[in-house]
N, C-alpha and C positions, 0 to 999 in steps of 0.2 A: 434503750435496757428494757422501758415499759412494755415495749411490744413482745420484747423475748419473753418478760414474764408472764403476759397474757398467754403467749402461746404456751408455755411451760404448764400454767392452769388447764388449758383446754386438752394439751396432751395426758396430763394426769387423769382428767375426766374420760378419756378414751382408753387409757390402759385397764380402767376398772369398768368400762361397758356402761358409762352413764355420760348423757348431755348435759354438760353444764352450763347455766347462764353466762353471759359476758360479765367479765369483772373489770370494773374501770379503777386502774393504777395509778396512784399519785406518788411524788417522790423516782429518785434514783439511787443507782448504785455505783461506785462503792460508798457504803455509809457505815462500816465499819473498818478497823484498820487490820486487814489481810489479803493476801493475793487471790485467797477465793471469794467468790460471789455469795459472801454469806447473806446479805442485803436480799438481793435477787431470790435466792432459795429460801428466805423467811417468808417474802412476800408471796411467793407463790405457793408456799405450804398453808399458809393461813388464808391466802385468798382462795385456795382449791376447797378447804373446809367451808369457809364463808358461802362459797358458790353451791355447794352441794346443800348445804341447810336451807338456802334460798329457795334452791330446787324441790326440797322436800316439803317446805310450807307453803309453796305457792307452785303446784306443777304446771297449772294452766300458763300462766303469766308469771313467772318469777319474778319479782321486784329488783331494782338495782342493786348489785353489790359493789364494795368498794374496798381497797385495801390499800395501804399507805405504807410504802418501803421502809421509812425510818420508824414507824410505830410497830411492824413487823419484827424487826432489829431489834428496837429496845425489849419488845417481848420475849425474845430469845434469850435475852440477858435479864430477864424478869426476877429471878432470885438476887442479884446483884443490887437491885434497886428497892427489895422489900426489907421493911423495917417495923418495927413494934416500940413505939413509944419514941420514935427517933433513934434508935439502935439497928445497926445490922447484924446478921448473923454470919457466922463462920462456919462455912458447910464442910472445910477441910478437916479431918483428925490429924493430930502431929506425926504419925508416921506416914501420912499420906504424902506422896510428891515423886518427883525426878530424881533418881541416883546414876552417878556416874559407875559404869561397870568397867572391865576390863577392856572392852572392846567398842564402847558407845555408850548408850543410855537405857535404863529401864523403869518405868513407872510401877509404882505399889499404889493399889488402891485399898486402904486401911479403915476407912470411915465406920465400917461395923466392926465390933470386937472379935468375932471369928475369923474374919479375914487377915485382920492384925495378927492375931495369934497363928494364922497357917503361914503367913509370911515369918514370922519370927522364927518358927520350927523348920521351914525349908532352908532358913539363912543359918540354922545352928544356934540361934541367939535365945535366951532366957526370956521369960515373961518380965516385962519392964524394964527392955532394951531401950536405948535413948535413939534419936534420928543419928547422932553421931556413930553409934554401934551398926547402925543399919549400912550405913554409907560406907565404912570400913570392910563390912563383909560382902556389900556388891562389888568394890572395887579389885576384888581378888578374882572376880567369876567374870564370866561372859555374859551380856545381856540375856541372850537366848537359854542359857544355863539358868539364870534366875527365873525368868519368865516361865520354864518348863518346870523347874522346883517349886515352886510357889503354885503353880496351877495343880500340880499332883498332889498337893497338902490340903486343896480345896481353897486355897487364895484365889486374889484375882491381881494378874501384873502382864505389863506389857513391854518387849523389846520395841526399842524405836527401829523401825525401818525406812529405808527409802522406798517411794512409790514402785519404783522398779523391783525392789525386793519383795515387796506385797504382791505384785502383780504376777510374780512367778510362784506364789504359794497357793497349795492345792485348794485351799479354803476360798481365797480370792477367785479363783476360776469357778468354784461352785456357786458363789454369791453374783458373780456377773451373769450367770443362768437364770437368775430368780427376778421376776417384777419388783419393781420398785414397792409398791402395794400389791400384794396378792389377793385376789378373791374370787373363791371357790363357792360354787352351790355343794352343800353336805347333802350326802344321801340319806334319805329318811323314807320311812313307809306309810306316813302318815294321810297322804293325798294332802297336806296342808297347802293352803291356798291364800294370797291377799296377807295383810297383816294384823291378825287376830287381836284385840286388845289394844288398838290404837286409833283414836278417832280422828278426823281431819281436823286440823287446826281452822277456827272460825278467826275471823279477823281481829278478833280481842284476845287471842291466845298467843304465846310466843311460839316462834318455829318449831321447837321439840317438845311441846307440851305433851304429856301422855307418853314420853318415851322414858324406860326405866334402864337403867344403865348400872351394872354392878362392876365395880371398880376393885380387881385385887392386886393391885399394883402397888411399887414404892418407888423412891426416888424422882426422878423426872419425866421420862417419855410418857409412862403409863398414866401417872397423875396427872400431866399436863392434857392428856388425851380426853380423860374424863374430866378435868376443869372446862376444858373446851366446849365439851358438851352440855355441862351445866350453864357456860354464859348463854347458851342460846334456850335455856327452859328444860333440859332434860331433868328428871330427880334422879339424881346421883348418890349411890349408898356406897360408900368405901368401907370394905372388909378386912381388919386386918386380924391381928391376934396380939394378946399383951406380951407374948415371949419372943415376937419377932422385933429386930432392932430397926431403929428409923434413924435416918438424918435429922436431928431435933428443929434445925431451920425451914427445911424441904418439906416435911411435913405438914408444916403449917402452911406454908406461901402456895402449897399447891392443892390447898383443901377449901378453897373458896367454892361457895355453891353447893359445897355437898353435906349429907350424913355421914356418920361414922359408927361403925358397930366393932365388936370384936367376936370373931369365930374361931375355936380350934378345930380345924379339920383331922386332927386325930380323935378328938372324943366327939364332936359336934358336927359331922359331917352332914346328918340330916337337916340341921338348921340352913346349910348352904343350899342344900337342893331344895327345901322350901321357896328359897328368895330366887333362885334360877326359873323354877317354873313359873313364876310371875315376872321375870325379866325378858328385856328387849334386847339387851345388848351384855356382854360379860367381858371386861375388858382383863386380860391376865398377862403377868411378865415374871411368870418364876421361869426356870430354867427348863427349856425344850424336854417334854417328857415328865414332868415333876407332876404335874396336875391329871396327866392320864394314869398314872399309875394309883391316884386315889380314886378313880373314877370319875375325874371330871374333865376329859379330853374332849375335844370337840364333837365327836358322835356320842358320846356320853351325854352331854350338854344338849345336843339336838334330841336325843331319845327322851330326855325330861320334859322339855319346852319346844315342842316342834315350832319352827319360825325363829329360831334364836339366830340372833348373830354373834358369834364368838370370833374376838380377837386376840391373837396372839401377838406379844412384842418379845424380840430375843437381842441378844449382841452380836451374833454372828449367824443368823438363821437356824433353822431347825436341822438342816442337811449338812454334809460334807464331815471331815475330819474335826471341825472345829464345833460342829451343831450344837454340842450340849455346853459348850464352853460359857462359865461366867463373864461377863465382862460390861464395863461402864464407857460411855461418852469417852472419858479421857484417855482410856486403854485402847478403844477403837480408832482415836487419832494418831495414838503411838504407831500401832501395829499396820495401820495402812497407808503410811507415809505422809499425811496430812501435818502431823506435828513438826516433822524434817523439812518439809518442803515450806510450809508457813514461815520459817525463819531461815538461817543460813546453812542449815545443816548440821552445825558443829553442836547443838544442843537443842533439846525439844522448844518450840514454840507453839503454843497451841491456839487455838481459833480463840478469837476474842469474846466468843461465847461459847455455851454448852449446844453448838449448833446440831449435831447429831442427835442427842436428848430432845430438844425441844422441835428439831425439823420431824423425828420420827412420831413425836407425839401429834404434831399438827397434821401429819398423814395417817396416823391411827384413827383421829376423830375424822378426818375425809373418809376414810377405808368404811369407817362404821357407818357413816350417813350415807355413803353409797350403796351399802350393803343394805341398808333400810329402802332405799330407793328400789333396788332390785328387787327384794323381798315383796315389796307392794306392787311390782309391775308383774312379778312371774311365781311368786308365793316361794314356799321352800327355807330352809334353814343354810346359812351362810357363814364362811371362814375368811376371816380377813388376816394376812400374814405382813408384819412390817419387822425390819431389823435395822441396826443401828449401821453396821457394817454396809448393809446395803444401800442407805441414805447416804453415808461416805461415797459410794461409789456415784450415785448421783450428783453430789456436789462436786466431785471430782471431774465428771463428764461434762460440769458447766462451764468449763474453761478458767481462765483467770482474769482477774482486773488488777490495774495499779492502784491499789488500796493500803498499801505496806504503811504509808504516811498519814493515812486519814485517822482525824481525831475521833475519839470516842462519840457517839451520838447524844444530843440532849435529849434528856427525856422531860423536857417543859410542856406540858400540856397534856402529857401521856400518863398522869398518876393520878390516884385517886386515894382517899382515906376512908375506913370502914371501923366503928366501934368493936371490938370482940371480947373474949375473955382472955386473950393475951396481951391486951393493951389496944391503944390506938394503932392500926395498921396502915402503912402506906404501901401501894402496889402499883402495879402497871395495869391500866384497864385492857381488857381482851380487846387484840387487835380484828380488824374487819368489820364493815359495816353494812346492814341491810336497810335498804329503805323501810321504813315503819316497824324496825323491830332490832334496834341498836342491842348489842350483847352487853349482858351486865349478869354479875352474881348477885343473886339476893339474898345471900346470908353470909357471916362470916365464917372462917374456918371453925368448925367445932374441936371439941377435945376429943382424943384418941378414945374410940370406943364409948362415946357419949350418950348414943342413941340405942335402941332394942334392935335387934336383927329381924327387923320388918320394915315392910314399906310403908311411906310416910301417908300416902294417899291411895283410894278405891278408885279401880279403873272399870269394874265390871267385868275383869277376867272370870272365866270359868275356870 
Protein backbone atom coordinates (compact mmCIF):
# COMPACT_ATOMS: atom_id res chain seq x y z
CA UNK A 1 0.00 0.00 0.00
CA UNK A 2 2.88 2.41 0.67
CA UNK A 3 4.00 2.09 -2.94
CA UNK A 4 0.40 2.75 -4.05
CA UNK A 5 0.28 5.95 -1.97
CA UNK A 6 3.63 7.13 -3.33
CA UNK A 7 2.34 6.51 -6.86
CA UNK A 8 -0.87 8.45 -6.12
CA UNK A 9 1.18 11.43 -4.95
CA UNK A 10 3.25 11.39 -8.14
CA UNK A 11 0.05 11.18 -10.21
CA UNK A 12 -1.39 14.19 -8.41
CA UNK A 13 1.70 16.20 -9.32
CA UNK A 14 1.53 15.10 -12.94
CA UNK A 15 -2.15 16.08 -13.05
CA UNK A 16 -1.33 19.72 -12.33
CA UNK A 17 1.91 19.87 -14.31
CA UNK A 18 4.43 19.98 -11.47
CA UNK A 19 7.22 17.59 -10.57
CA UNK A 20 6.89 16.62 -6.91
CA UNK A 21 9.82 15.36 -4.85
CA UNK A 22 9.64 11.84 -3.49
CA UNK A 23 7.56 11.40 -0.34
CA UNK A 24 8.44 8.71 2.17
CA UNK A 25 5.30 6.96 3.42
CA UNK A 26 5.12 5.20 6.78
CA UNK A 27 2.31 3.03 8.10
CA UNK A 28 -0.29 1.13 6.13
CA UNK A 29 -3.96 0.94 5.26
CA UNK A 30 -6.66 -0.04 6.28
CA UNK A 31 -6.38 2.20 9.31
CA UNK A 32 -10.02 3.29 9.53
CA UNK A 33 -13.17 1.11 9.71
CA UNK A 34 -14.37 1.30 6.10
CA UNK A 35 -14.40 -0.70 2.89
CA UNK A 36 -13.00 2.42 1.20
CA UNK A 37 -9.23 3.08 1.47
CA UNK A 38 -9.68 6.29 3.45
CA UNK A 39 -6.25 6.04 5.07
CA UNK A 40 -4.49 5.76 1.73
CA UNK A 41 -6.51 8.67 0.37
CA UNK A 42 -5.67 10.76 3.44
CA UNK A 43 -1.96 10.01 3.15
CA UNK A 44 -1.94 10.77 -0.58
CA UNK A 45 -3.73 14.12 -0.13
CA UNK A 46 -1.60 15.24 2.82
CA UNK A 47 1.53 13.87 1.16
CA UNK A 48 0.91 15.74 -2.08
CA UNK A 49 0.37 19.02 -0.21
CA UNK A 50 3.55 18.43 1.79
CA UNK A 51 5.58 17.60 -1.31
CA UNK A 52 4.36 20.70 -3.15
CA UNK A 53 5.32 22.90 -0.20
CA UNK A 54 8.78 21.28 -0.08
CA UNK A 55 9.24 21.96 -3.81
CA UNK A 56 8.15 25.58 -3.36
CA UNK A 57 10.51 26.11 -0.43
CA UNK A 58 13.61 24.52 -1.95
CA UNK A 59 13.07 24.24 -5.72
CA UNK A 60 16.63 23.15 -6.60
CA UNK A 61 17.06 20.41 -4.00
CA UNK A 62 13.78 19.85 -2.13
CA UNK A 63 14.23 18.41 1.36
CA UNK A 64 12.84 15.03 2.31
CA UNK A 65 9.08 14.91 2.74
CA UNK A 66 7.30 12.29 4.83
CA UNK A 67 3.69 11.36 5.56
CA UNK A 68 2.39 8.81 8.03
CA UNK A 69 -0.85 7.00 7.18
CA UNK A 70 -2.19 6.93 10.75
CA UNK A 71 -1.40 10.62 11.29
CA UNK A 72 -3.13 11.58 8.03
CA UNK A 73 -6.17 9.46 8.91
CA UNK A 74 -6.46 11.00 12.38
CA UNK A 75 -6.11 14.45 10.80
CA UNK A 76 -9.12 13.57 8.64
CA UNK A 77 -11.01 13.19 11.93
CA UNK A 78 -9.55 16.34 13.49
CA UNK A 79 -12.87 17.83 14.60
CA UNK A 80 -13.62 14.63 16.58
CA UNK A 81 -10.44 15.01 18.63
CA UNK A 82 -10.75 18.76 19.13
CA UNK A 83 -11.46 19.89 22.70
CA UNK A 84 -11.67 23.16 24.61
CA UNK A 85 -10.81 22.69 28.29
CA UNK A 86 -11.41 18.97 27.87
CA UNK A 87 -14.86 19.32 26.29
CA UNK A 88 -15.74 18.13 22.79
CA UNK A 89 -17.93 20.10 20.40
CA UNK A 90 -21.14 18.72 18.90
CA UNK A 91 -21.15 19.96 15.31
CA UNK A 92 -24.59 18.60 14.37
CA UNK A 93 -27.83 20.53 14.80
CA UNK A 94 -30.88 18.70 16.22
CA UNK A 95 -32.72 18.25 12.89
CA UNK A 96 -29.66 17.20 10.87
CA UNK A 97 -29.57 13.48 10.17
CA UNK A 98 -30.83 10.49 8.21
CA UNK A 99 -34.56 9.96 7.78
CA UNK A 100 -36.40 6.93 6.45
CA UNK A 101 -38.46 7.77 3.38
CA UNK A 102 -41.19 5.75 1.69
CA UNK A 103 -38.64 4.01 -0.54
CA UNK A 104 -35.27 4.44 1.17
CA UNK A 105 -33.34 7.09 3.08
CA UNK A 106 -32.70 10.80 2.83
CA UNK A 107 -30.32 13.03 4.78
CA UNK A 108 -31.18 16.57 5.80
CA UNK A 109 -28.41 19.06 6.57
CA UNK A 110 -29.82 21.63 8.99
CA UNK A 111 -26.72 23.00 10.72
CA UNK A 112 -27.51 26.51 9.48
CA UNK A 113 -30.84 27.97 10.56
CA UNK A 114 -31.86 29.03 7.04
CA UNK A 115 -31.24 25.50 5.77
CA UNK A 116 -33.33 24.11 8.65
CA UNK A 117 -36.14 26.54 7.83
CA UNK A 118 -36.00 25.58 4.15
CA UNK A 119 -36.32 21.90 5.03
CA UNK A 120 -39.33 22.59 7.26
CA UNK A 121 -41.03 24.63 4.53
CA UNK A 122 -40.42 21.86 2.00
CA UNK A 123 -41.96 19.30 4.34
CA UNK A 124 -44.92 21.52 5.20
CA UNK A 125 -43.91 21.80 8.84
CA UNK A 126 -44.04 24.83 11.13
CA UNK A 127 -41.09 26.51 12.80
CA UNK A 128 -40.23 24.63 15.96
CA UNK A 129 -41.09 21.21 14.51
CA UNK A 130 -39.30 18.31 16.21
CA UNK A 131 -37.14 15.56 14.80
CA UNK A 132 -40.10 13.21 15.22
CA UNK A 133 -42.26 15.59 13.14
CA UNK A 134 -39.65 15.59 10.40
CA UNK A 135 -39.40 11.80 10.49
CA UNK A 136 -43.16 11.41 10.03
CA UNK A 137 -43.17 13.91 7.14
CA UNK A 138 -40.37 12.04 5.34
CA UNK A 139 -41.93 8.59 5.79
CA UNK A 140 -44.82 9.42 3.47
CA UNK A 141 -42.66 10.71 0.59
CA UNK A 142 -39.99 9.22 -1.62
CA UNK A 143 -36.39 10.07 -0.89
CA UNK A 144 -35.96 11.83 -4.24
CA UNK A 145 -39.14 13.82 -3.63
CA UNK A 146 -37.78 15.07 -0.29
CA UNK A 147 -34.38 15.82 -1.85
CA UNK A 148 -35.87 17.89 -4.64
CA UNK A 149 -38.45 19.66 -2.47
CA UNK A 150 -35.84 20.75 0.07
CA UNK A 151 -33.46 21.84 -2.68
CA UNK A 152 -36.16 23.94 -4.36
CA UNK A 153 -36.71 25.77 -1.06
CA UNK A 154 -33.00 26.61 -0.83
CA UNK A 155 -32.15 23.86 1.64
CA UNK A 156 -29.72 20.94 1.60
CA UNK A 157 -30.75 17.30 1.29
CA UNK A 158 -29.45 14.13 -0.29
CA UNK A 159 -31.28 10.88 -1.12
CA UNK A 160 -29.27 7.69 -0.58
CA UNK A 161 -28.35 6.21 -3.95
CA UNK A 162 -26.44 3.10 -4.83
CA UNK A 163 -23.16 3.46 -6.67
CA UNK A 164 -24.83 2.15 -9.83
CA UNK A 165 -27.70 4.58 -9.41
CA UNK A 166 -25.34 7.55 -9.09
CA UNK A 167 -23.24 6.56 -12.10
CA UNK A 168 -26.30 6.91 -14.34
CA UNK A 169 -27.01 10.43 -13.06
CA UNK A 170 -26.20 13.28 -15.50
CA UNK A 171 -24.11 15.08 -12.87
CA UNK A 172 -21.98 11.99 -12.28
CA UNK A 173 -21.09 11.91 -15.96
CA UNK A 174 -20.13 15.60 -15.91
CA UNK A 175 -17.98 15.11 -12.81
CA UNK A 176 -16.20 12.13 -14.36
CA UNK A 177 -14.95 14.38 -17.17
CA UNK A 178 -13.34 16.86 -14.76
CA UNK A 179 -9.81 16.61 -13.33
CA UNK A 180 -9.44 15.85 -9.64
CA UNK A 181 -7.60 19.13 -9.15
CA UNK A 182 -8.30 21.50 -12.00
CA UNK A 183 -5.50 23.97 -12.68
CA UNK A 184 -5.76 26.41 -15.55
CA UNK A 185 -4.10 29.68 -16.42
CA UNK A 186 -6.37 32.71 -16.41
CA UNK A 187 -6.16 35.12 -19.33
CA UNK A 188 -4.84 38.56 -18.49
CA UNK A 189 -3.32 41.36 -20.49
CA UNK A 190 -0.86 42.57 -17.90
CA UNK A 191 2.21 40.78 -19.20
CA UNK A 192 2.76 39.69 -15.60
CA UNK A 193 5.61 37.24 -15.10
CA UNK A 194 7.26 35.63 -12.15
CA UNK A 195 5.72 35.99 -8.71
CA UNK A 196 5.83 39.64 -7.63
CA UNK A 197 5.86 40.38 -3.96
CA UNK A 198 7.11 36.97 -2.87
CA UNK A 199 10.73 36.75 -1.82
CA UNK A 200 12.49 33.43 -2.00
CA UNK A 201 12.68 31.83 1.43
CA UNK A 202 16.06 31.77 3.12
CA UNK A 203 17.20 28.94 5.34
CA UNK A 204 15.74 30.71 8.36
CA UNK A 205 12.22 31.21 6.96
CA UNK A 206 9.26 28.87 6.86
CA UNK A 207 8.34 27.29 3.50
CA UNK A 208 5.42 29.60 2.70
CA UNK A 209 6.73 32.73 4.39
CA UNK A 210 5.57 35.80 2.44
CA UNK A 211 2.57 34.06 0.86
CA UNK A 212 -0.70 35.86 1.62
CA UNK A 213 -3.91 33.82 1.60
CA UNK A 214 -7.47 35.16 1.77
CA UNK A 215 -9.80 32.54 3.22
CA UNK A 216 -13.42 33.23 2.21
CA UNK A 217 -14.71 29.81 3.31
CA UNK A 218 -16.76 28.13 6.02
CA UNK A 219 -17.37 24.64 7.50
CA UNK A 220 -14.51 22.17 6.70
CA UNK A 221 -12.99 21.83 3.21
CA UNK A 222 -11.96 25.44 2.56
CA UNK A 223 -10.97 26.20 6.14
CA UNK A 224 -8.83 23.03 6.23
CA UNK A 225 -7.09 24.13 3.03
CA UNK A 226 -6.22 27.56 4.43
CA UNK A 227 -5.27 26.05 7.79
CA UNK A 228 -2.87 23.71 5.98
CA UNK A 229 -1.17 26.63 4.25
CA UNK A 230 -0.92 28.44 7.59
CA UNK A 231 0.80 25.38 9.07
CA UNK A 232 3.62 25.94 6.58
CA UNK A 233 4.00 29.64 7.32
CA UNK A 234 1.56 31.40 4.99
CA UNK A 235 -0.15 34.53 6.30
CA UNK A 236 -3.84 33.61 6.28
CA UNK A 237 -6.60 36.18 6.77
CA UNK A 238 -10.01 34.65 7.17
CA UNK A 239 -12.80 36.93 5.90
CA UNK A 240 -16.27 36.41 7.34
CA UNK A 241 -19.26 38.57 8.11
CA UNK A 242 -21.22 39.11 11.28
CA UNK A 243 -24.49 38.04 9.62
CA UNK A 244 -23.19 34.76 8.17
CA UNK A 245 -23.94 31.63 10.22
CA UNK A 246 -21.13 29.40 11.43
CA UNK A 247 -20.87 25.93 12.94
CA UNK A 248 -19.64 26.88 16.44
CA UNK A 249 -17.04 24.17 17.02
CA UNK A 250 -15.75 24.02 13.46
CA UNK A 251 -15.18 27.75 13.14
CA UNK A 252 -12.71 27.47 16.01
CA UNK A 253 -11.12 24.11 15.15
CA UNK A 254 -10.28 25.14 11.60
CA UNK A 255 -8.89 28.58 12.51
CA UNK A 256 -5.45 27.73 13.92
CA UNK A 257 -2.73 29.99 12.53
CA UNK A 258 -5.17 32.47 11.00
CA UNK A 259 -6.30 36.02 11.61
CA UNK A 260 -9.99 36.87 11.31
CA UNK A 261 -11.82 39.95 10.01
CA UNK A 262 -15.37 40.83 9.00
CA UNK A 263 -16.37 42.39 5.68
CA UNK A 264 -19.93 42.83 4.43
CA UNK A 265 -19.71 42.37 0.66
CA UNK A 266 -23.01 44.21 0.19
CA UNK A 267 -21.78 47.42 1.80
CA UNK A 268 -17.97 47.09 1.87
CA UNK A 269 -16.84 45.53 -1.41
CA UNK A 270 -13.90 47.91 -1.72
CA UNK A 271 -12.45 46.61 1.55
CA UNK A 272 -12.21 43.14 0.00
CA UNK A 273 -10.77 44.54 -3.23
CA UNK A 274 -8.01 46.21 -1.21
CA UNK A 275 -7.12 42.88 0.36
CA UNK A 276 -7.20 41.07 -2.99
CA UNK A 277 -4.81 43.58 -4.54
CA UNK A 278 -2.15 42.51 -2.04
CA UNK A 279 -2.96 38.79 -1.87
CA UNK A 280 -1.33 35.78 -3.50
CA UNK A 281 -4.10 33.19 -3.03
CA UNK A 282 -7.87 33.61 -2.66
CA UNK A 283 -9.82 30.54 -1.55
CA UNK A 284 -13.62 30.68 -1.81
CA UNK A 285 -16.38 28.10 -1.34
CA UNK A 286 -19.53 30.06 -2.09
CA UNK A 287 -22.01 28.44 -4.45
CA UNK A 288 -20.66 28.49 -8.03
CA UNK A 289 -21.33 31.88 -9.58
CA UNK A 290 -22.18 33.67 -6.33
CA UNK A 291 -18.99 35.75 -6.18
CA UNK A 292 -18.95 36.28 -9.95
CA UNK A 293 -22.25 38.13 -9.58
CA UNK A 294 -20.60 40.49 -7.08
CA UNK A 295 -17.56 41.19 -9.23
CA UNK A 296 -15.20 38.75 -7.49
CA UNK A 297 -15.02 35.94 -10.03
CA UNK A 298 -11.64 34.57 -11.19
CA UNK A 299 -11.36 36.99 -14.12
CA UNK A 300 -12.22 39.92 -11.84
CA UNK A 301 -9.62 38.87 -9.29
CA UNK A 302 -6.96 38.48 -11.97
CA UNK A 303 -7.72 41.99 -13.20
CA UNK A 304 -7.45 43.38 -9.65
CA UNK A 305 -4.27 41.51 -8.87
CA UNK A 306 -2.38 40.09 -11.86
CA UNK A 307 -0.57 36.97 -10.69
CA UNK A 308 -3.35 35.91 -8.31
CA UNK A 309 -4.14 32.26 -7.58
CA UNK A 310 -7.94 31.85 -7.41
CA UNK A 311 -9.24 28.68 -5.76
CA UNK A 312 -12.87 27.54 -6.03
CA UNK A 313 -14.30 24.71 -3.90
CA UNK A 314 -17.80 23.37 -4.54
CA UNK A 315 -19.94 20.38 -3.68
CA UNK A 316 -20.73 19.11 -7.18
CA UNK A 317 -18.52 21.20 -9.45
CA UNK A 318 -19.44 24.30 -11.40
CA UNK A 319 -20.85 22.57 -14.48
CA UNK A 320 -23.77 20.27 -15.20
CA UNK A 321 -27.36 20.18 -13.89
CA UNK A 322 -26.15 20.25 -10.28
CA UNK A 323 -23.38 22.77 -10.89
CA UNK A 324 -24.94 25.39 -8.61
CA UNK A 325 -26.38 23.02 -6.00
CA UNK A 326 -25.57 23.48 -2.34
CA UNK A 327 -23.98 20.50 -0.65
CA UNK A 328 -21.90 19.16 2.18
CA UNK A 329 -19.68 16.11 2.68
CA UNK A 330 -22.40 14.01 4.31
CA UNK A 331 -24.83 14.74 1.46
CA UNK A 332 -22.30 13.93 -1.25
CA UNK A 333 -21.58 10.61 0.49
CA UNK A 334 -25.33 9.87 0.34
CA UNK A 335 -25.99 10.73 -3.29
CA UNK A 336 -22.87 9.17 -4.84
CA UNK A 337 -23.25 5.71 -3.30
CA UNK A 338 -20.61 5.84 -0.57
CA UNK A 339 -23.08 5.78 2.34
CA UNK A 340 -24.89 2.88 0.63
CA UNK A 341 -21.84 0.72 -0.02
CA UNK A 342 -20.00 1.50 3.22
CA UNK A 343 -22.70 -0.47 5.07
CA UNK A 344 -25.03 -3.25 4.00
CA UNK A 345 -27.23 -1.03 1.85
CA UNK A 346 -30.22 -1.23 4.18
CA UNK A 347 -29.49 2.12 5.82
CA UNK A 348 -26.81 4.82 5.40
CA UNK A 349 -23.34 4.05 6.77
CA UNK A 350 -21.11 7.12 6.43
CA UNK A 351 -17.35 7.06 6.23
CA UNK A 352 -15.50 7.12 9.56
CA UNK A 353 -14.34 10.66 8.75
CA UNK A 354 -15.57 13.66 6.77
CA UNK A 355 -13.14 12.35 4.18
CA UNK A 356 -14.54 14.25 1.21
CA UNK A 357 -14.24 17.53 3.11
CA UNK A 358 -10.77 16.88 4.48
CA UNK A 359 -9.55 15.28 1.26
CA UNK A 360 -10.80 18.22 -0.77
CA UNK A 361 -9.21 20.57 1.76
CA UNK A 362 -5.76 19.04 1.43
CA UNK A 363 -6.16 18.77 -2.35
CA UNK A 364 -7.08 22.46 -2.42
CA UNK A 365 -3.95 23.37 -0.45
CA UNK A 366 -1.94 21.19 -2.83
CA UNK A 367 -3.54 22.86 -5.86
CA UNK A 368 -2.86 26.35 -4.48
CA UNK A 369 0.85 25.62 -3.97
CA UNK A 370 1.04 23.90 -7.36
CA UNK A 371 -0.38 27.09 -8.88
CA UNK A 372 2.27 29.13 -7.05
CA UNK A 373 4.92 26.81 -8.52
CA UNK A 374 3.48 27.25 -12.02
CA UNK A 375 3.25 31.00 -11.51
CA UNK A 376 6.88 31.19 -10.47
CA UNK A 377 7.94 29.20 -13.54
CA UNK A 378 5.55 30.64 -16.12
CA UNK A 379 4.04 33.84 -14.71
CA UNK A 380 0.37 34.61 -15.06
CA UNK A 381 -2.74 34.22 -12.91
CA UNK A 382 -4.11 30.77 -12.11
CA UNK A 383 -7.43 29.13 -11.33
CA UNK A 384 -7.77 26.01 -9.16
CA UNK A 385 -11.01 24.02 -8.96
CA UNK A 386 -11.83 21.23 -6.51
CA UNK A 387 -15.19 19.60 -5.75
CA UNK A 388 -16.30 17.17 -3.07
CA UNK A 389 -18.09 15.01 -5.63
CA UNK A 390 -14.93 14.68 -7.76
CA UNK A 391 -12.96 13.77 -4.64
CA UNK A 392 -15.63 11.12 -3.98
CA UNK A 393 -15.13 9.69 -7.47
CA UNK A 394 -11.37 9.55 -6.89
CA UNK A 395 -11.89 7.69 -3.59
CA UNK A 396 -14.26 5.30 -5.34
CA UNK A 397 -11.69 4.69 -8.08
CA UNK A 398 -9.05 3.69 -5.50
CA UNK A 399 -10.82 0.36 -4.98
CA UNK A 400 -11.78 -1.34 -1.75
CA UNK A 401 -10.01 -2.67 1.36
CA UNK A 402 -10.93 -5.23 4.01
CA UNK A 403 -11.40 -2.57 6.65
CA UNK A 404 -14.99 -2.97 7.86
CA UNK A 405 -13.91 -4.35 11.25
CA UNK A 406 -10.81 -2.22 11.78
CA UNK A 407 -10.84 -0.30 15.08
CA UNK A 408 -10.60 3.48 15.15
CA UNK A 409 -6.96 4.62 15.02
CA UNK A 410 -5.27 5.84 18.17
CA UNK A 411 -4.38 9.52 18.32
CA UNK A 412 -1.56 8.85 20.78
CA UNK A 413 1.42 11.05 20.00
CA UNK A 414 -0.51 13.09 17.43
CA UNK A 415 -2.20 15.65 19.69
CA UNK A 416 -0.99 18.95 21.11
CA UNK A 417 -2.42 21.67 23.32
CA UNK A 418 -2.47 25.44 23.03
CA UNK A 419 -3.90 28.21 25.23
CA UNK A 420 -6.50 30.42 23.56
CA UNK A 421 -9.39 32.80 24.15
CA UNK A 422 -11.60 29.70 24.14
CA UNK A 423 -9.64 27.90 26.84
CA UNK A 424 -6.91 25.29 26.53
CA UNK A 425 -7.36 23.65 23.13
CA UNK A 426 -6.45 20.05 22.32
CA UNK A 427 -5.96 19.48 18.61
CA UNK A 428 -4.43 17.17 16.02
CA UNK A 429 -1.03 18.36 14.85
CA UNK A 430 -0.78 18.97 11.09
CA UNK A 431 0.23 15.81 9.17
CA UNK A 432 3.18 15.62 6.78
CA UNK A 433 6.77 16.48 7.58
CA UNK A 434 9.44 18.40 5.69
CA UNK A 435 13.04 18.01 6.80
CA UNK A 436 14.04 21.24 8.51
CA UNK A 437 10.53 22.71 8.48
CA UNK A 438 8.02 20.82 10.57
CA UNK A 439 4.52 22.27 10.06
CA UNK A 440 2.93 24.01 13.03
CA UNK A 441 0.41 26.73 13.78
CA UNK A 442 2.02 29.84 15.21
CA UNK A 443 -1.14 31.21 16.81
CA UNK A 444 -4.39 29.92 18.35
CA UNK A 445 -7.77 30.39 16.71
CA UNK A 446 -8.89 34.04 16.95
CA UNK A 447 -12.34 35.24 17.83
CA UNK A 448 -14.45 35.91 14.75
CA UNK A 449 -13.81 39.38 13.38
CA UNK A 450 -11.09 40.02 15.95
CA UNK A 451 -8.69 41.70 13.52
CA UNK A 452 -8.92 44.67 11.15
CA UNK A 453 -9.43 43.99 7.46
CA UNK A 454 -5.79 44.46 6.58
CA UNK A 455 -2.67 42.38 6.17
CA UNK A 456 -0.46 42.02 9.23
CA UNK A 457 2.89 42.23 7.48
CA UNK A 458 4.40 44.54 4.88
CA UNK A 459 6.09 42.83 1.93
CA UNK A 460 6.96 45.73 -0.29
CA UNK A 461 4.27 45.11 -2.89
CA UNK A 462 3.49 48.01 -5.10
